[in-house]
Structures are given as C-alpha cells and as structure tokens.
C-alpha positions as CSV (number, residue, x, y, z in Angstrom):
1,M,4.4,108.0,163.0
2,V,4.4,108.3,159.2
3,I,4.0,104.5,158.9
4,A,1.1,104.5,161.4
5,L,-0.6,107.3,159.6
6,C,-0.3,105.6,156.2
7,L,-2.1,102.5,157.7
8,M,-5.1,104.6,158.7
9,R,-7.9,105.0,156.1
10,I,-9.0,108.6,156.7
11,C,-12.0,110.5,155.3
12,A,-13.6,113.8,156.0
13,I,-17.2,114.2,157.0
14,I,-19.0,117.5,156.5
15,P,-22.4,117.9,158.0
16,A,-24.3,120.5,156.1
17,Y,-27.7,122.3,156.3
18,Q,-28.7,125.2,154.0
19,A,-25.0,125.6,153.2
20,E,-25.0,126.2,149.4
21,R,-23.0,129.3,149.8
22,N,-19.9,127.6,151.4
23,V,-20.1,123.9,151.0
24,G,-18.6,123.7,147.5
25,D,-15.5,125.7,148.5
26,V,-15.1,123.7,151.8
27,T,-15.4,120.4,149.9
28,R,-12.9,121.5,147.2
29,E,-10.4,122.6,149.8
30,A,-10.8,119.4,151.8
31,L,-10.2,117.3,148.8
32,R,-6.8,119.1,148.4
33,V,-5.7,118.0,151.9
34,H,-3.1,115.2,151.6
35,G,-4.7,112.0,152.6
36,L,-8.3,113.1,151.9
37,A,-8.3,113.0,148.1
38,G,-11.5,111.3,147.0
39,A,-12.6,110.7,150.5
40,V,-14.9,113.6,151.4
41,I,-18.4,112.8,152.6
42,V,-21.1,115.6,152.8
43,V,-24.2,114.8,154.7
44,D,-27.0,117.1,153.5
45,D,-29.3,117.3,156.6
46,G,-32.6,118.1,154.9
47,S,-31.6,121.3,153.1
48,S,-34.1,123.0,150.9
49,D,-31.4,124.9,148.9
50,R,-28.7,123.6,146.6
51,T,-26.4,122.2,149.3
52,A,-26.4,118.7,147.9
53,E,-25.9,119.9,144.3
54,R,-23.0,122.2,145.2
55,A,-21.3,119.5,147.3
56,R,-21.7,116.8,144.6
57,A,-20.4,119.2,141.9
58,A,-17.3,119.9,144.0
59,G,-16.5,116.2,144.2
60,A,-18.0,115.0,147.5
61,T,-19.9,111.8,148.1
62,V,-23.3,113.1,149.2
63,L,-25.6,111.5,151.7
64,G,-29.0,113.0,152.4
65,H,-31.7,113.2,155.1
66,P,-35.2,113.8,153.8
67,E,-35.8,116.2,156.7
68,N,-33.6,118.2,159.0
69,Q,-32.6,116.0,161.9
70,G,-29.7,117.9,163.5
71,K,-25.9,118.0,163.5
72,G,-25.5,114.9,165.7
73,A,-27.8,112.8,163.4
74,A,-25.8,114.0,160.3
75,L,-22.5,113.1,161.9
76,R,-23.8,109.7,162.9
77,T,-25.0,109.0,159.4
78,G,-21.7,110.0,157.9
79,M,-19.7,107.9,160.4
80,E,-21.8,104.8,159.8
81,F,-21.4,105.2,156.1
82,A,-17.7,105.8,156.4
83,L,-17.1,102.8,158.6
84,A,-19.1,100.6,156.3
85,S,-17.0,101.9,153.4
86,G,-13.8,100.7,155.1
87,F,-12.5,103.9,156.7
88,D,-10.9,103.8,160.2
89,V,-10.9,107.5,161.0
90,A,-12.9,110.6,160.1
91,V,-12.1,114.2,160.4
92,T,-15.2,116.3,160.8
93,I,-15.3,119.8,159.2
94,D,-18.1,122.3,159.5
95,A,-19.7,123.5,156.3
96,D,-19.8,127.2,157.2
97,G,-16.2,127.9,156.2
98,Q,-15.0,128.7,159.8
99,H,-12.5,125.8,159.8
100,P,-9.9,126.2,157.0
101,P,-9.8,122.6,155.7
102,E,-6.0,122.6,155.6
103,E,-6.3,122.6,159.5
104,A,-7.6,119.1,159.1
105,R,-4.1,118.0,158.2
106,R,-2.9,119.2,161.6
107,L,-5.4,116.9,163.3
108,I,-4.5,114.0,161.0
109,E,-0.8,114.3,161.9
110,A,-1.3,115.2,165.6
111,D,-1.1,111.6,166.8
112,A,-0.3,108.2,165.3
113,D,-2.8,106.3,167.4
114,P,-5.9,105.5,165.2
115,E,-7.9,105.1,168.4
116,A,-7.3,108.6,169.7
117,L,-10.1,111.2,169.7
118,V,-8.4,114.4,168.5
119,L,-10.0,117.7,169.4
120,G,-9.5,121.0,167.6
121,I,-9.1,123.8,170.1
122,R,-10.0,127.4,168.9
123,D,-8.7,130.7,170.2
124,L,-12.1,132.4,170.0
125,A,-11.0,135.7,171.4
126,G,-8.0,135.9,169.1
127,A,-10.1,135.0,166.1
128,G,-12.6,137.8,166.9
129,A,-15.6,135.5,167.6
130,P,-18.7,137.3,168.8
131,R,-18.8,137.8,172.5
132,A,-21.9,135.7,172.9
133,N,-20.1,132.8,171.3
134,Q,-17.2,133.1,173.6
135,I,-19.4,133.2,176.7
136,S,-21.5,130.2,175.6
137,N,-18.4,128.2,174.9
138,R,-17.0,129.0,178.3
139,I,-20.2,127.9,180.0
140,S,-20.3,124.6,178.1
141,N,-16.6,124.1,178.8
142,F,-17.1,124.7,182.5
143,F,-19.9,122.3,183.0
144,L,-18.5,119.5,180.8
145,S,-15.1,119.8,182.4
146,L,-16.8,119.7,185.8
147,F,-18.8,116.5,185.0
148,A,-16.0,114.8,183.1
149,G,-13.5,115.4,185.9
150,R,-10.9,116.9,183.6
151,P,-10.5,120.2,181.9
152,F,-11.6,120.8,178.3
153,A,-10.5,123.9,176.5
154,D,-13.1,123.7,173.7
155,T,-16.1,121.5,173.8
156,Q,-18.0,123.0,170.8
157,C,-15.3,122.9,168.1
158,G,-16.6,120.9,165.1
159,L,-13.1,120.2,163.8
160,R,-12.2,116.8,165.2
161,R,-10.7,113.4,164.4
162,Y,-12.8,110.5,165.4
163,P,-11.9,106.8,165.6
164,L,-15.0,105.6,163.8
165,R,-15.7,102.1,165.3
166,T,-14.9,103.3,168.8
167,T,-17.0,106.5,168.5
168,L,-20.0,104.7,167.2
169,S,-19.7,102.0,170.0
170,L,-20.0,104.8,172.6
171,G,-23.7,105.0,171.8
172,A,-24.2,108.8,171.8
173,R,-27.9,109.6,171.4
174,D,-28.3,113.3,170.9
175,E,-29.3,114.4,167.4
176,G,-28.3,118.0,167.7
177,Y,-25.2,120.1,168.7
178,A,-25.1,118.3,172.1
179,F,-23.8,115.1,170.3
180,E,-20.3,116.5,170.3
181,A,-20.4,117.2,174.0
182,E,-22.0,113.9,174.8
183,I,-19.3,112.0,172.9
184,L,-16.6,113.7,175.1
185,L,-18.3,112.6,178.3
186,R,-18.8,109.0,177.0
187,A,-15.3,108.9,175.8
188,V,-13.9,109.9,179.2
189,A,-16.0,107.3,180.9
190,A,-14.8,104.6,178.5
191,G,-11.2,105.6,178.8
192,V,-10.7,106.7,175.2
193,R,-7.4,108.6,174.7
194,L,-8.0,112.3,174.1
195,V,-5.6,114.7,172.3
196,E,-6.1,118.4,172.0
197,V,-4.7,120.4,169.1
198,P,-4.8,124.2,168.7
199,I,-6.3,125.1,165.3
200,R,-6.9,128.3,163.3
201,V,-10.5,129.4,162.9
202,I,-12.1,132.1,160.7
203,Y,-15.0,134.3,161.8
204,P,-16.2,136.4,158.8
205,P,-18.1,139.7,159.3
206,E,-21.4,139.3,161.1
207,G,-23.4,139.9,157.9
208,E,-21.5,137.2,156.0
209,R,-21.5,134.5,158.7
210,L,-23.6,131.3,158.3
211,T,-24.6,129.6,161.5
212,H,-27.5,127.6,162.9
213,F,-26.1,127.6,166.4
214,D,-28.1,129.6,169.0
215,S,-25.6,130.9,171.6
216,V,-28.3,130.8,174.3
217,R,-30.6,127.9,173.5
218,D,-28.0,125.4,172.3
219,P,-25.6,125.6,175.2
220,A,-28.6,125.0,177.5
221,R,-29.5,121.9,175.5
222,I,-25.9,120.7,175.7
223,I,-25.8,121.0,179.5
224,R,-29.1,119.0,179.7
225,R,-27.7,116.3,177.5
226,V,-24.4,116.2,179.6
227,V,-26.4,115.8,182.8
228,A,-28.5,113.0,181.3
229,T,-25.3,111.3,179.9
230,L,-23.6,111.6,183.3
231,A,-26.5,109.6,184.9
232,L,-26.2,106.9,182.2
233,T,-22.4,106.6,182.4
234,R,-22.2,106.7,186.2
235,G,-22.2,102.9,186.4
236,L,-19.4,102.5,183.9
237,R,-15.8,102.0,185.0
238,H,-14.4,105.5,184.9
239,V,-10.8,105.7,183.6
240,P,-9.4,109.2,184.3
241,A,-8.2,110.6,181.0
242,E,-5.0,112.6,181.1
243,P,-5.0,115.6,178.8
244,V,-2.7,115.0,175.9
245,L,-1.5,118.1,174.2
246,A,-0.2,118.2,170.7
247,P,2.6,120.7,170.0
248,D,1.3,124.1,168.8
249,P,3.5,125.5,166.1
250,V,1.4,128.6,165.9
251,R,1.1,129.6,169.5
252,P,3.9,127.7,171.4
253,A,3.6,130.0,174.5
254,A,-0.2,129.9,174.8
255,A,-1.3,128.5,178.2
256,S,-4.8,127.6,179.0
257,A,-6.3,130.1,181.5
258,L,-9.4,128.0,181.4
259,A,-7.7,124.8,182.7
260,T,-6.3,126.8,185.6
261,E,-9.8,128.3,186.3
262,L,-11.4,124.8,186.3
263,D,-8.5,123.0,188.1
264,P,-6.1,125.1,190.1
265,H,-3.7,122.2,190.2
266,P,-3.8,120.7,186.6
267,R,-1.7,117.7,185.9
268,Q,-0.2,119.2,182.8
269,P,-0.1,122.6,181.2
270,A,-3.2,123.3,179.2
271,T,-3.9,124.6,175.7
272,A,-5.0,127.9,174.3
273,P,-8.1,129.5,175.9
274,P,-11.5,129.0,174.3
C-alpha cells in the first residue's frame, strides 16, 4: 500500500468564498500534511474580502473566479488545474475550518487504489452539529441512497479524495453544492469504486461559524439535481457499487443506523451515522 501511495501525485483543493477568517489557517495546516507539502490549491470563488491574499500568504497556489459561481464550479476549476499540473488525486477540504486538515491524511491512506473515490463520513450528532444540518443531511442521504440503489452515510461532506481524470470524465454539471451529490450518482452509474472513511469534524459555536450552506434551500436543490442526473444516467450501464468501509480507529464499534434504515438487509455493516 505504501508503494502505491507513493506513486500517486496528490494535492489538496480548497474551494473558498468570503473565507479570509479561516482560509490561511486551513492552508497552513494542509501544507503540513505529509504528502501535500507544496501542493495546496485554493480556488477563490469571487470573494470580495481578502480570501485570495490570505491563502497566497499561507503558501497556496491561488486560482480565482471573477464572480461567485458556486462550490461545484470552484471544485471543477481546481480539479482541471490539478490534472493539467500532473496530479492524479485531489483531497478536497472546506475553507471554513470544520475539517481538520490532518484528517486528509486519513483519506489519503484509506485505500491504495488511485481510482477509488474516498468519502469522508461525519458523525454530525457526536460533533454537535446544529439540528437543522443533521436533518438536511439525513434528507439528502435518504434520497441519494434511494436513487443510487445503495446506502450513503454522508452525501454532503466536503472532505473527499477524488481520482481527478475519472471524476472529470463523469461530466457533472452542477455549479453549486449539488455537484458533490451529482458526482456520487454518476460514479455509481459508471461503476467507480467508493470507499467510506469516518472522519472528525469541528463545529464551532454558532456565532463563530462560517457557512454559505442553506439547510433548507440547498438540500432541495441537491434533490432536484439528483433527479435530473438520474434521468441522464438511466441509459448508462449500471454497475452496483458495494460499500467499501475503511477501518475506523476512532469509533470501531460505530454501526450505521442510517444504512439499516435505508436498507433493512445491507450487504455489509455500515459506517457511523450522519
């Protein structure tokens, strides 16, 4: 596994909008992660604050959109640049500080297959996430799992490891938060191997939290995009994707209540609940 990991060229992509408060610290911590030194790309998605300045000062390669286009557009810009720069794999990290960048290492080491799509799975209840976020995540998980034909424990987590060429070839269209859900549905339809990894997440006090995600509006948009994507992928050869679970050194006894809720006879034990 170590040899295979060494053969992967890995970078981090941080989509950022109005994130001057956190993006510098997130960048610096990501650069300390073994395997990411000198390979952190921040995509400033049309910010009017000092997001780009803070990221560049922290050591990131900074790309910019002249106007705000959405998280999906920022991720696609970062992925296209990374692939053209010779990287094989990208770990995506949100700029709001919720994902401790050292958790990126867990995704990097979770699986030696450079073509695997590795998903971070949060324990929202255990992390003290707002109730509205927990509910919206369960709704998104339910519908995406239903349409994909396999259980997903966390469809909204932004901490992921993407195989760049394969991901871009899937042709995801959404420019907003629904991009991440759309990628999952297209990946299942294309038979991409999926690996789920429990990760730690931080939810600061409500007054200190930075988020542009609307817990009512954005899940509705995600569901609409999933329905549209389902229609587009219906003609593709569907390869059922078995859930692959990476070992969880933090919560070895955690079982996914969500997977049981969605599928009373799951093929494998599931991961921590959303």
